[in-house]
C-alpha positions as CSV (number, residue, x, y, z in Angstrom):
1,M,113.0,111.3,124.2
2,L,112.7,110.8,128.0
3,A,115.4,113.3,128.7
4,A,113.6,115.9,126.6
5,L,110.3,115.2,128.3
6,T,111.9,115.3,131.8
7,G,113.3,118.7,131.0
8,L,110.0,120.0,129.8
9,A,108.2,118.6,132.9
10,L,110.6,120.2,135.4
11,A,110.6,123.5,133.6
12,A,106.9,123.8,133.2
13,T,105.2,122.1,136.2
14,A,103.1,125.2,137.0
15,S,102.3,126.3,133.4
16,L,103.1,124.2,130.4
17,P,103.6,125.9,127.0
18,L,100.4,125.3,125.1
19,G,101.6,124.7,121.5
20,G,100.9,121.9,119.1
21,A,104.5,120.9,118.7
22,E,104.9,120.6,122.5
23,I,101.8,118.4,123.0
24,A,102.8,116.2,120.0
25,Q,106.3,115.7,121.4
26,W,104.8,114.6,124.8
27,L,102.6,112.1,123.0
28,E,105.3,110.5,121.0
29,G,106.4,107.0,122.1
30,R,105.2,103.5,122.9
31,F,102.7,102.9,125.7
32,D,101.3,99.7,127.3
33,N,98.5,99.2,129.9
34,A,99.8,95.7,131.0
35,A,100.3,96.9,134.6
36,Q,96.7,98.1,134.8
37,V,95.3,94.9,133.3
38,E,97.3,92.8,135.9
39,A,96.3,95.0,138.8
40,E,92.6,95.1,138.0
41,G,92.3,91.4,137.1
42,D,89.1,92.4,135.1
43,P,88.7,90.3,131.9
44,A,86.7,93.2,130.4
45,R,89.9,95.3,130.4
46,P,91.9,94.3,127.3
47,H,95.7,94.5,127.1
48,L,96.3,97.5,124.9
49,Y,99.5,98.7,123.2
50,V,99.7,102.2,121.7
51,I,102.2,103.6,119.2
52,H,102.5,107.4,118.7
53,E,104.9,108.5,116.0
54,G,105.4,112.2,115.3
55,F,106.0,113.3,111.7
56,R,105.6,116.2,109.2
57,S,103.9,116.2,105.9
58,D,103.4,118.8,103.2
59,A,99.8,117.6,102.8
60,L,98.8,118.4,106.4
61,P,100.3,121.5,108.0
62,G,101.1,121.5,111.7
63,A,102.4,119.0,114.2
64,L,101.2,115.5,113.3
65,V,101.1,112.2,115.3
66,Y,100.3,108.8,113.8
67,A,98.5,106.7,116.4
68,Q,98.2,102.9,116.2
69,L,96.3,100.8,118.8
70,H,97.0,97.1,119.2
71,V,94.6,94.8,121.2
72,G,96.5,92.0,122.9
73,G,99.9,93.7,123.4
74,P,102.5,94.8,120.9
75,D,102.0,91.6,118.7
76,G,98.3,91.8,118.9
77,T,95.7,92.8,116.3
78,V,95.9,96.3,115.0
79,Y,92.5,97.7,116.1
80,R,92.7,101.4,115.2
81,Q,94.9,103.8,113.2
82,R,94.5,107.6,113.3
83,I,96.4,110.7,112.5
84,Y,96.2,113.6,114.9
85,R,96.9,117.1,113.6
86,F,97.5,119.9,116.1
87,E,97.0,123.6,115.5
88,D,100.1,125.6,116.2
89,A,98.6,127.7,119.0
90,A,95.5,127.9,121.2
91,G,92.3,129.6,120.1
92,A,90.4,132.4,121.7
93,D,89.0,130.0,124.3
94,G,92.5,129.2,125.5
95,R,92.4,125.7,124.3
96,L,94.4,124.1,121.4
97,R,92.5,122.1,118.8
98,M,93.5,118.7,117.5
99,G,91.8,117.3,114.4
100,V,91.5,113.6,113.8
101,Y,92.0,111.9,110.4
102,T,91.4,108.3,109.3
103,L,93.4,106.6,106.6
104,V,92.0,105.5,103.2
105,D,94.4,102.5,103.2
106,P,95.2,101.7,106.8
107,Q,97.1,98.5,105.9
108,A,99.7,100.6,104.2
109,L,100.9,101.9,107.6
110,S,100.3,99.0,109.9
111,D,103.9,97.6,109.4
112,A,106.7,99.5,111.0
113,D,109.1,98.9,108.2
114,G,109.3,102.0,106.0
115,R,106.4,103.7,108.0
116,A,108.3,106.9,108.6
117,E,108.9,107.5,104.9
118,R,105.3,106.6,104.0
119,L,103.9,109.0,106.6
120,T,106.0,111.9,105.2
121,A,104.8,111.0,101.7
122,L,101.1,111.1,102.6
123,T,98.9,113.3,100.3
124,A,95.5,114.8,101.0
125,D,93.9,111.9,99.1
126,D,95.3,109.4,101.5
127,V,93.4,110.7,104.6
128,E,89.8,111.6,105.5
129,R,89.0,114.3,108.0
130,S,86.7,113.3,110.8
131,D,83.9,115.6,111.8
132,P,85.4,118.8,113.3
133,A,82.8,118.5,116.0
134,C,84.7,115.5,117.2
135,D,88.0,117.3,117.5
136,F,89.9,117.3,120.8
137,H,90.6,120.5,122.7
138,W,93.8,120.6,124.7
139,Q,95.0,122.6,127.7
140,G,97.6,122.3,130.4
141,E,96.6,120.4,133.5
142,G,99.2,120.7,136.3
143,G,102.3,119.0,135.0
144,A,100.4,117.3,132.1
145,Y,98.4,118.0,129.0
146,A,94.7,117.0,128.7
147,G,92.5,117.0,125.6
148,E,88.9,116.1,125.2
149,I,85.9,116.2,122.9
150,T,83.3,118.8,123.8
151,D,80.5,116.9,125.5
152,G,77.4,116.8,123.3
153,A,79.2,118.0,120.2
154,C,80.3,114.7,118.5
155,L,77.4,112.8,117.0
156,V,78.0,109.4,115.3
157,T,75.5,106.9,113.9
158,S,76.0,103.4,115.3
159,S,76.7,100.9,112.6
160,R,75.2,98.2,114.7
161,T,71.9,99.8,115.7
162,G,71.5,102.7,113.3
163,R,70.9,105.0,116.3
164,E,72.7,108.3,116.9
165,M,75.3,108.3,119.6
166,V,77.0,111.1,121.5
167,I,80.7,110.3,121.7
168,T,82.9,111.6,124.5
169,A,86.7,111.0,124.8
170,R,89.6,112.3,126.9
171,F,93.3,112.0,126.6
172,R,95.9,112.9,129.3
173,I,99.6,112.8,128.9
174,N,102.5,113.4,131.4
175,R,106.1,112.4,131.1
176,D,105.4,108.8,132.3
177,V,101.8,107.9,131.7
178,F,99.2,108.3,128.9
179,T,95.5,107.8,129.7
180,H,92.5,107.5,127.4
181,V,88.8,107.0,127.9
182,E,86.1,106.9,125.3
183,A,82.4,106.4,125.7
184,G,79.1,106.7,123.8
185,R,75.5,107.2,124.8
186,F,72.4,107.1,122.7
187,A,71.2,110.6,121.8
188,D,67.5,109.7,122.0
189,S,67.6,108.1,125.5
190,G,70.9,108.9,127.2
191,E,71.4,105.1,127.6
192,T,75.1,104.0,127.6
193,A,76.1,102.5,124.2
194,F,79.7,101.7,125.2
195,D,82.2,102.6,127.9
196,A,85.5,101.6,129.4
197,P,85.2,99.0,132.3
198,G,83.8,100.9,135.2
199,S,84.2,104.2,133.2
200,V,87.9,104.0,134.3
201,P,90.4,105.3,131.7
202,N,92.9,103.0,130.1
203,T,96.2,103.8,131.8
204,Y,99.3,103.2,129.7
205,D,102.9,103.3,131.0
206,R,105.5,104.8,128.7
207,L,107.9,102.3,127.3
208,D,110.1,104.7,125.4
C-alpha cells in the first residue's frame, strides 16, 4: 500500500488525478492521532484511531471506503461507522463528490473478523444515504487530496437542543497523514455548537 501511494505522490505532485478510485486508494489504511495528543497535551483532544477499508459492492456503484472511528486508540470504543461512496469522475465544477452512508446495523461491521466479506455482501437495505447536501466535494491540493462539505449547505437538527445546526467538515489526505475537522454552529444565532479543540483538525499518522 505505501509503495503504491509513494509512486502516486511522486508522479502527481503538481496535479493529482481526480478520480474516485484514486482518492479511495489514498484513504485506505489505519491512522492514529497519538502523536498529536502527546504533543498538545490538551485533555480536550481525544486519542482517536481510524480504520479505512476499501471495498466494492453490487448494491453501491463506485469506489467505496468503510470508515470506523475509535475513541481511546485501537482498542477503544467504536464511536462512528460510515461508508463513503465516490463518484467516478469530477463534476462540472471540477470537484469530485463523495456521498456518506450510515449503517442500519453498525454492530455487524464493528468486528474485523469477516468484515471484508460482509462489506461486499451489503445490500441497499443495509445502508441509509445521508442528506446529499452533506456530501463532501474533493479536489487536488498540491500533493494531497482535500474534500469538504459546502459551507452553509448541510443542516442537521441537534438531538440535544432541537435547534438546527450548520455542519462543516473537511478531510485532507496525503501519503503519510490524514486530517479531519468537523464543526457545527446554530443556524439561528451563528453560535458554535461543537468544534475540535482550538478549531485545529485531528491529525492522524498513517500506520499502514
